[in-house]
N, C-alpha and C positions, 0 to 999 in steps of 0.2 A: 504494500500500500504506500501511497505517497500523499503529501500534503500540498494542496493547491494554494499558492500565495499570489495575490493580485495587487499590482501597484501601478501608479501613473508615472513615477520618476525612478531613476536608478538610486537616488538618495533614499527613497522609501524602502527600496529593496535592501540596501545596506543596513538601515536602521532595524528592519524586521529580522534580518538574519542575525544581527548582533543580539537582539532581544531574546531569541530562542536558544542562545548559548552555543552556537556553532563556532568552531575555531578553524583556523587555516582557510578562511574564506576571503577572497579578495575580488574587488571590482576591477576588471582589467581589460576586457575586450568589449569596447563600446561600439555599437553599431548605430548608424543614423537611420531612423525610420520616421518619415513624416516630420522631420525637423526636430525630433526628440532623440535623446540618447538613453541607452539602457544596456546592461549586460551583467552577467554574473558568472564567475568561474568557481567551480567546486573542484579542488585539486584531486579528489578521490572519486569523482563521478563525472558524468557527462551532463551538462546543462544546455538547454536550448531555449533561447528567448525569442519570441516572435512578436513583432508589432504589426497590427493590422489597421487598415484604414478603409472606409467604405469605397467600393468601386476601384480599388487600387491593388496592384500586385503585392503579395506578401514579400517582405524583405526579412531575411533570417540571418542571425549571427550565431554561429555554432562553434563551441570549443570542445575539444575532446582531449582530456589529459588522463594519463594512467589508465586504469581499468574501471569500468562501471557500466551500468545498464542505461541505454538510451530511452528513458521513460518520461520524456519531457515534450511539451507542446505549447502552442501559443493560445492567446485569448482574443475575444472579439473586442472591437473598439467601442468607445463611448463618446459620442460627439466628435469634436475635432482633436481631442487629446488621445494619444495612443495609450492603451491599457496593457501593461505588462503582466504576463503570467509566468510564475516560476514554480516548477514542480521539483521539490527537493526529495531525492530518494536516498541513496547511501551517502553518508557524510563521515569523513574521518575526524576523529577527535582524540586528543591526548588526555588520558585520565590517570594522573599519578605516574606518568611514564609508560603506561600500558595502552596499546592501541586497541580501540574498540570500534564497533560499527553501530551507527544509529539508524533506526528506521522511523519514518513518520507516518502516522496513521490519520487519515482524514476524518475518521469517525470520532476519535478521541481528542483530536486537536493538540496532541503533544507527542513527544518522542519517547520511544521505548528502547532501552538498552538491552541488547541480547547478551545476557551473562550466563552464569552457570545454571541458573534455574530455567526450566522449560518455559517458553513464551506462552502467553495466553492465546488459545486458538482463535483465529479470525473467523468470522461468520463464513460458512461455506458458500453462501450466496455470492460473496465477493471474490471467490477463488478464481484465478485466471484459468483459461482453457489450455490444455496441453494434450499430447498424444497418449492414448491408452491402447494397449495391445492385449487382446483377449486370446490366450493360448488355448488351443483345442486339439482334438484328435486329427491328424492328417487324413484328408479325404472327406471330412465333414465340415470344412470351413464355411461353406455356403449355408449349411443347416444352422450353425451357430449364428451366422450373420442374420438369417431370417428371424431367429429368436430375439436377437438384440434389437432389431428394428421393431419387432412386435412389442417389446418391453419399453419402447420409447427412447432408445439410444439412437438419435437421429444421426445420419451421416456414416453409419457403420458400413465398412467395406471389407469384403473377404480378401484375405491375403494368404500366401503360403504359410501354413502352420497356425493360422488364427484369423482374427478380425481386428482391424484398426478403426479407431474413432477419435474424435476430439471431445474432451469433456473436462469436468472439474473434479475435485476430490469427492464431491457428493456422488458423482457418477462412478468413481472408483468403489466407494462403499456399496453403492446399489448393485454394481455388476457382481461383486463378490457375494452379496446377499441373495440376489434374485436369479441370476442366470444359471440354468441347470446344465448347460453344455460346456461352459468354460472350465478349463483345467486350472488356469492361473490368470491373474489380472496384473499386468505390468504397467507401472506408471513411468513414462519417459520424463525424467525430471530435468534433463538438460545435457549439455556436452560442449565440446570444443574441438578444435584441430590440434593434433600433436604429432610431430614428425620424429621425435626422439624421446628417450626416457627422461632426460632432464626437463624437457618441456612438459611432459606428462606430469612429472612431480610438481613443478612450479604451478601449473594451472589447476591441478587437483587441490593444492593448498589454498588457492583463491576461490575455489568453487563453494557456493553457500550451502554446504551440507547441513549446517546447524539450523537452517530454517525448518528441516524436516526430521533430522535424526537426533535422538536424545542420548546424552552421555551415559545414562543409567541403563540403557537397553543395548545388549551386545548385538553385533551383526557380523556377517561374513561376506567376503567379496568373491565373485566369480567373474573371470575375464576370458573372453574369446577374441582372437585376432584374425583378420582376413585381409589380404591384399594391402598391407600397410608396412611402413618402414619399421614400426614397432611390431616385430613378429613373434617375440617370445612372451607368451601369455603369463608365464610364471614371474618373469622380471617386471612386467607391467603391473601385475597384482601386488607385488612387493612394494613398488613405488606408491601405488594408491593407498595401500594399507598403512604405510609409513606416514603419508599425509593425513590420513584419517585419525591416527593416534597422536602424532606429534603436534599437528597444527589445530585440529578440530577437537581433540580431547575425547575421541570416541573409543569404545571398547570393542575389541574383536574376539570372536569365539568361533572355532571351526564347526561347532554344533548348533550355532544360532539359527533360529527360524527366520529371522529377518535377513534378507539377502539383497545386497547391492550387486546387480548384474551390469557388467561393463562390456560393451561391444566396441571393438576398434576395427572399423571397416573403411578402407581407402583413406586412412589417416584421420578419420572422423571418430572421436571418442563420444560414445553415447552412454549415459548413466540411466539405468532403469531400476526402480524398486519393485521387488516382488511383494505386492501388497496382500497376498493371500496367506503366505506361510505354508502350512501343509496343503497338499493338493486338494482342490475343491471337490474331488470325488468323495473325500472323507466328510460326509455330511454331519457326523457327530453322534449318530445314533445306531449305526450298523457295526456291531461288535463281532458277530459270528459270520464267518465266510466259509465257502466250500473249497473244493480243490482248485478249481480254475474260475474264480469269480469274475463276473462282469462288473466293470466300474460303473458307478452311478452316472457319471457324466456321459459316458458312451451309451448307456442304456437310455438316458433321456433324449439324446440326439437321434438314436435309432427309432424310438417311439415317435418322435416328431417326423422323421423321414418316412415312416410308415403311415403317416396321415393321422396319428392320434392327437386329439386336442382336448381330451378330458371329458368327453360327453358320451362315451360308449364303454361297454364292458371290455375287459382285457383278460385273456386266459393264457397262462404259460404252463405247458404240460411237462416241462423239465426245469422247474423253477430254481433249483439249487437253494441259495440263501435268500431268494425272493426279490432280487434287484428289480426286474422288470415290473413285477406286480406292485411293489412298494412305490417305485417312481410314478407309475401310472396313477395310483391312488392319491399320492401327494399332489400331483398336477390337478387332478379332478377336485381335490379339496382346497386348492389355492394356497397350499402351504409353501413358504419360502424355503428353498433348499439349505440356506446357511443359517437358519434360525437358531440352532443349538450349538454352534461352534465359535471358536475364536479365530480372528484374522490378524495378520501381521500389521495391517494399517492401524490397529488399535494401540500399537506401541509407538506410533509416530507423534511428533510434537504438535501437529495440527489436529489431532483427533479430538472430537467433541462427543463425549459419552452420552450426554442427554439427547443430542441430535440423532445419534445412531439408534438409541433405544426407541425414539419416536418413529424412526424409519422402519423398525422391525414390527411395529404394531400394524397388523394386517388382518383383515377379516377372513375367517375360516368358513368355507362353503360346505354344504351338505349335498354331495352329488347323488343323483338318482342311480347311477351305475354302481356295480359291485365288481370286485377284482379277485380272480381265482388263480391259484397256483397248485401244482401237484408235482410229486417226484416219487420215484420208486425207493429212494433212500429215506428211511424214517428219520435219520439224523438231520438231513437237509430240511425236512419239513419242520422239525422242531426249531432249527436255526431261523428259518424264514418267519415262523410264528413269533419268535422272540424279537426279531428285528422289527417286525411290523408293530408290535406292542410298544417298543421304545420310540418308534417314529410317531406314535400317537394316531395311527390309522388302522388299528386292529379291528375296529367295528366295520371297516370297509372291505376287509380282505378275508379270504377263506383259503385254507391250505389243506390238502389231502394227501395221503400216502397211497399211491397206486402207480402202475406202469402207464406209459403213453397209450398203449392199446386199449386201456379201460376208460379212456377219457370220454366224457359226455358233455354236451353244451349246457350251460346254465339256463335257467328259465329267463325269458325276456327277449329283447331284440338282439340281433346279431351284432358283433363287434369285431375285435382284433385278436387273433391268435399270434403271439410272438414267442419265439423259442430260440434258445442258444444251446443246441445239442452238442455232444462231444464230437470233435473233428478227427480224432485218431492221432493227431500230431503230438499232443501232450497227455491225453487221457484215452486209454484203450487202444485197440488194434483197429486200424482203418478198415481192413477187410471184414471185420466182424460187425461193422456199423451199418453195412448196407441193409441187412434185414430190419434193423431198428428204424432207419429212415423210411424204408418201405412200409412198415407197419404204421408209422406216424402219418404218412401221406394217405394211406388207405382209410385210416380212422377219420381224418379231417374231410376227405372227399365224401364219405358216406354219411357223416353225422353233423357236419358244420356247414350246411348250405347257407349261403348268404354272408358268411364270415370271410374276412380278408385274412391272409396268412403272411407273416414275415418271419424269415428264418436266417440265422447267422451261421455261416460255415466258411472254412478256408478251402473246401474241396467242391468244385462244381459238380463232379460226378456224384457226390453224396446228395447234393440238392436235387439233381435230376432223378436220383433213385426214389424219391418220394412220389413221382408221377404227378406232381402238382403243376398247374398251368402258370409257370413263372413268367413275369415280365422281364425284359432286358435289365440286367443288374447295373447298378451304378459303379462309381469308382471304388478301387480297393481302399480298405480302411485298416489302419494300423491298430493291432490289438494283441497284446501279450507277446510281442516280438515276432509276429507273423502278419500276413495280409489276409483279411477276411472280406466277405461281401455280404450285403444285406439283400436277400432274395425276397421278392414280394409277388403276391398274386392279386388279381382283381377279386371281387366277391365270388366265392365258389358257387358253382351251379350244379 
């Protein structure tokens, strides 16, 4: 934030600057504008003074000394006298021989010294926009982009490995809390050019990490380099870590959940904060998992890709720990996926606990549909039941212990059958799975008229063994170190 100061003469500028206690300020670069003079130089920032006059071209005098943020602009005229506007951002001050930085807040009309204590969070409505990157499963970027747009993240664009958008810290909080398909939410907090390690060290020491990072919260640094003169990621990480500890007074811990990700690409250094902490597939209420569990983020994206929007029943005949069934029930009930977990952004200096608690207040719906899972493994059924109870949707779900060949449709309108059967790559022998797939397909064809089917497998031959009328499948999806496809049918006839 900056403070806007408006004056008619340069003398008034000097008087006001002196009254607010700024030092090392001098009036030195005067520019003639409409017969008047005015100018201000801040030795540690960039100031720009613009004088305007009706129906005349603006004349600007701009000085740029040392480093600083160009956050300054001019003001409109009043009558025949030019009106000067000075926006004071970062200012250098000597306090007992120690160099500090001052920030000016237009709301409080005073300056705030950033010291050892964490600064008071600014209202998130005043937060400037920056780039946010939503990490997701490769192959499903467009599906997450559709979800983000539906949730009100305007301007979201699919990119390799995720979705990019412009937003504020409120959007960062909301993305972590609301998006079901995002694996992580990265906040691009800034960067600079660096062609060698000494330059990286110097500019890292000047970067305003203290605006976001707290000294009492440990963090770790991850560096990747590509097509840059700084090619050694380990050496780059060492320089950045030294700057963080020596200059900014931050604490490092290789096991910290707060991660500063640094990407050096074509000599451009980009700092990103992982605002999620643990992967977002960890919703906070699924404790029991099976042998090859489906991640909640992937399950949510596949449900969306299969056309599920929370208004129809869902059946999973090989439910395992119940991921598909529980995700479908939560979507139908309007529950926020991150409602019960902690996020890394809650340890940042700008976090507002009251505002985030208000954001989490969300109405819970009572959907008309029900959600059904079954498995031949009794232990898996017990896990799924316990997970649904912890998620708070036990009243919407039903789990049963029987084989896929015994599956029958629930009463009511048709909906979606979605299943993640074994592929043979990690669990079981592939050659022994053909009868299983064949039985599943025959059961669905004879008993589930009008239902759509979605099936996940890494083997096209196994999908074809079901005898189901598959549509052309989409792109390959990364899952568990292998490529899988989501096979879908139209309503069965």
